[in-house]
C-alpha positions, 0 to 999 in steps of 0.5 A, spaced: 500 500 499 502 506 498 504 510 504 501 517 502 494 512 502 496 510 510 497 517 513 491 520 510 486 516 515 490 520 520 491 527 517 483 527 517 483 525 525 487 530 526 482 535 523 477 533 526 481 533 532 482 540 531 475 542 531 473 540 537 478 543 540 476 549 536 468 547 538 471 547 546 474 554 546 468 557 542 463 554 548 469 556 553 469 564 550 460 564 550 461 567 557 465 573 555 460 575 549 453 576 550 448 571 548 444 572 542 435 572 543 431 566 542 428 570 537 433 569 531 431 562 531 428 562 525 426 556 519 423 560 514 417 555 515 412 556 521 413 561 527 417 559 533 417 566 538 414 564 544 412 557 542 416 552 546 413 545 544 418 540 544 424 544 545 430 541 547 435 545 551 442 546 556 441 548 562 444 555 561 440 555 554 447 556 550 443 550 547 436 550 544 435 545 539 426 545 536 423 540 531 417 542 527 413 538 522 408 541 517 403 538 513 398 541 507 394 536 504 390 538 498 385 538 493 386 541 486 382 542 479 384 545 474 381 546 467 385 548 461 383 552 454 383 547 448 387 551 444 383 552 438 384 543 438 377 542 439 377 537 445 372 534 449 371 538 456 374 531 459 380 533 456 381 540 459 381 536 465 388 536 468 392 535 473 388 535 477 386 531 484 389 530 490 397 532 493 402 533 498 405 540 496 410 539 502 410 534 508 415 538 512 420 536 518 426 540 521 430 543 527 432 550 529 436 551 534 441 556 537 449 554 540 454 557 543 450 564 544 452 565 537 449 561 532 443 559 529 442 554 525 436 550 521 435 544 517 429 541 513 426 535 509 421 535 505 418 528 503 413 531 498 419 532 494 424 528 490 432 529 488 436 535 490 429 538 493 428 533 498 433 538 502 429 544 502 434 547 507 441 546 511 443 552 513 447 556 520 447 562 522 453 566 525 451 573 529 456 577 529 451 584 532 445 585 530 447 589 524 451 584 521 451 576 522 453 572 515 449 566 513 452 559 509 448 554 507 441 552 502 435 558 504 432 563 500 435 568 495 433 575 497 428 578 493 420 578 492 416 578 500 411 573 496 416 568 497 420 571 503 415 570 507 414 563 511 412 557 508 405 555 512 403 563 514 402 565 506 395 569 504 394 563 498 396 556 497 399 558 491 404 563 490 403 568 484 403 565 477 407 571 474 413 569 480 413 562 478 411 561 471 416 560 465 417 566 460 416 563 453 421 565 447 421 564 440 426 558 440 426 551 442 433 549 440 439 552 445 434 555 449 432 556 456 426 559 460 427 562 467 422 564 472 422 570 476 423 567 483 430 564 484 427 561 490 432 556 495 439 556 493 447 553 496 450 560 498 454 564 503 449 571 505 452 577 508 445 581 512 443 585 518 438 589 521 440 597 523 436 601 527 430 595 527 428 599 520 433 598 515 434 590 513 439 589 508 442 582 504 447 581 499 450 574 498 453 570 492 449 562 490 450 558 485 444 560 481 442 553 479 435 552 484 434 547 490 434 541 486 441 541 485 445 540 492 453 540 488 458 544 485 457 544 478 459 551 476 464 555 471 467 561 470 463 565 465 465 565 457 462 573 457 465 576 463 472 574 464 474 572 470 467 572 473 464 565 475 458 563 474 454 564 480 447 567 482 449 575 486 444 578 489 442 583 494 436 587 497 435 592 502 428 594 505 425 600 509 421 599 515 419 606 519 414 602 524 420 597 526 420 589 523 416 587 518 413 581 521 414 574 516 407 573 515 400 575 511 396 576 516 396 571 523 390 570 528 394 572 534 396 579 531 391 583 529 393 590 533 399 592 529 402 596 524 408 594 520 410 598 513 416 595 508 418 598 502 424 594 498 429 594 493 432 587 489 436 585 484 440 579 482 444 577 476 445 570 474 451 569 470 450 564 465 444 561 468 441 554 465 447 551 462 451 556 460 445 559 456 443 566 459 445 571 463 439 574 467 439 580 470 432 581 476 430 588 479 423 588 484 420 593 487 416 591 493 411 594 499 407 590 504 404 594 510 400 590 516 394 594 519 391 591 524 386 586 521 388 589 515 395 585 511 396 589 504 403 587 499 404 589 492 410 588 487 413 589 481 419 585 477 423 585 471 428 581 467 432 582 462 435 575 459 441 575 454 443 570 450 451 568 451 456 569 445 456 562 444 449 562 443 450 566 436 443 570 438 444 577 439 437 580 441 435 581 448 428 579 451 425 584 457 419 581 462 416 583 467 411 581 472 407 584 478 400 583 482 396 586 488 393 582 494 390 583 500 387 579 506 382 581 512 380 578 518 372 578 518 372 575 525 378 572 529 379 566 525 376 567 518 381 571 514 378 573 506 383 574 501 384 577 493 390 577 488 391 580 482 396 578 477 400 580 471 405 577 467 408 580 461 410 573 459 412 572 452 417 579 454 415 587 451 417 586 444 411 582 442 404 584 444 399 581 449 399 580 457 396 574 463 392 577 468 390 572 474 385 575 478 384 570 485 380 570 491 379 566 496 379 565 504 383 562 511 380 559 517 384 558 523 383 552 528 385 556 534 387 551 539 391 545 534 394 549 529 390 547 523 389 551 517 383 550 512 386 555 505 381 556 499 382 559 492 379 561 485 384 563 480 382 565 472 387 566 467 384 572 462 390 574 456 388 581 453 392 584 447 396 578 442 396 579 435 395 572 434 390 567 436 397 563 435 400 568 441 394 567 446 394 559 446 403 560 447 401 565 453 397 559 456 401 554 455 402 550 462 397 555 465 389 554 467 384 558 465 380 555 472 384 553 478 381 552 485 385 549 491 383 548 497 388 546 502 388 544 509 395 545 513 397 542 520 404 545 523 406 545 531 
């Protein structure tokens, strides 16, 4: 056996021993630092602040572990346009029936008074998406924190709110539906939302009014858990990664991460935010995608109101030999109001220029529904109906293409349990 191979295990053991010693030193130093509050224990799934639940902690509370669960079961009905194919009525109903959108099991916690962490498995997904989150956050001070791992990329208030505390059971279609471009070969169709990804981020809260996030991610999304990127061909010395930034102004203090909560019916918070990102040679070195967005949210007693507008410039790389750039925009306005302490009515209007500003035509998607909270047992019922309208298209073919994979009518009834 080669001598180099013989000493490798010793080197690994030595590294583990040194890591163990460093952790011990960090544990000894905890008495000399100010421990962060338990409110920083987060998971992007459900609110944990003030909820002990199944909490495990050491005597001095320097180590805390909070397991949590979120299960969603839904009934879905989707009715599609026939695209002038004269389909039978039964053939226009698809992607309908029962589903498990999410089945999450996770652990959030705090260690050494300075580090918070989260780990989430989504049993309803497959492949790389099975691991929804895995990150730790190092607290240096309120205005300076460092997060690394797999977590939500900054941008889009609709996506940044907690998964189990959204106004509707589905996100705005303009955020999640792929754009249309007139190419079938060597082409990609990105979406506005960049979602979960692996990377590193600096973030913080300044004077309880200004919040910032600056991060670098793989740009491959939730389905990929490996490092598979290269250097950019179009931008020399720039790695082909996703570069993101977001800044929010909250004049009345930090905006909660939910879109209405029956336990918070007497509050007044405002949020204004700007975000941008640049995905260098996204989707197998096909395009460079630049995104920018505006956000507004207002939580006032029983009312929740939010609006967003976003724009994307999609430019093919030089090797694709397509010089034309494409620009897309979308946006939505939504509102929720608690008519009783348990019943919240919801409405949303969604716009999407799916085929780009160079072609006529726009999709509009009005939606309405309600949320009912079963107090004391952590159950939430969400029901919604959404209609897809199209306007201004130059030809019937353009109108049909904009409807691809989008139902004309959509009904969702979802029951959610969490602890």
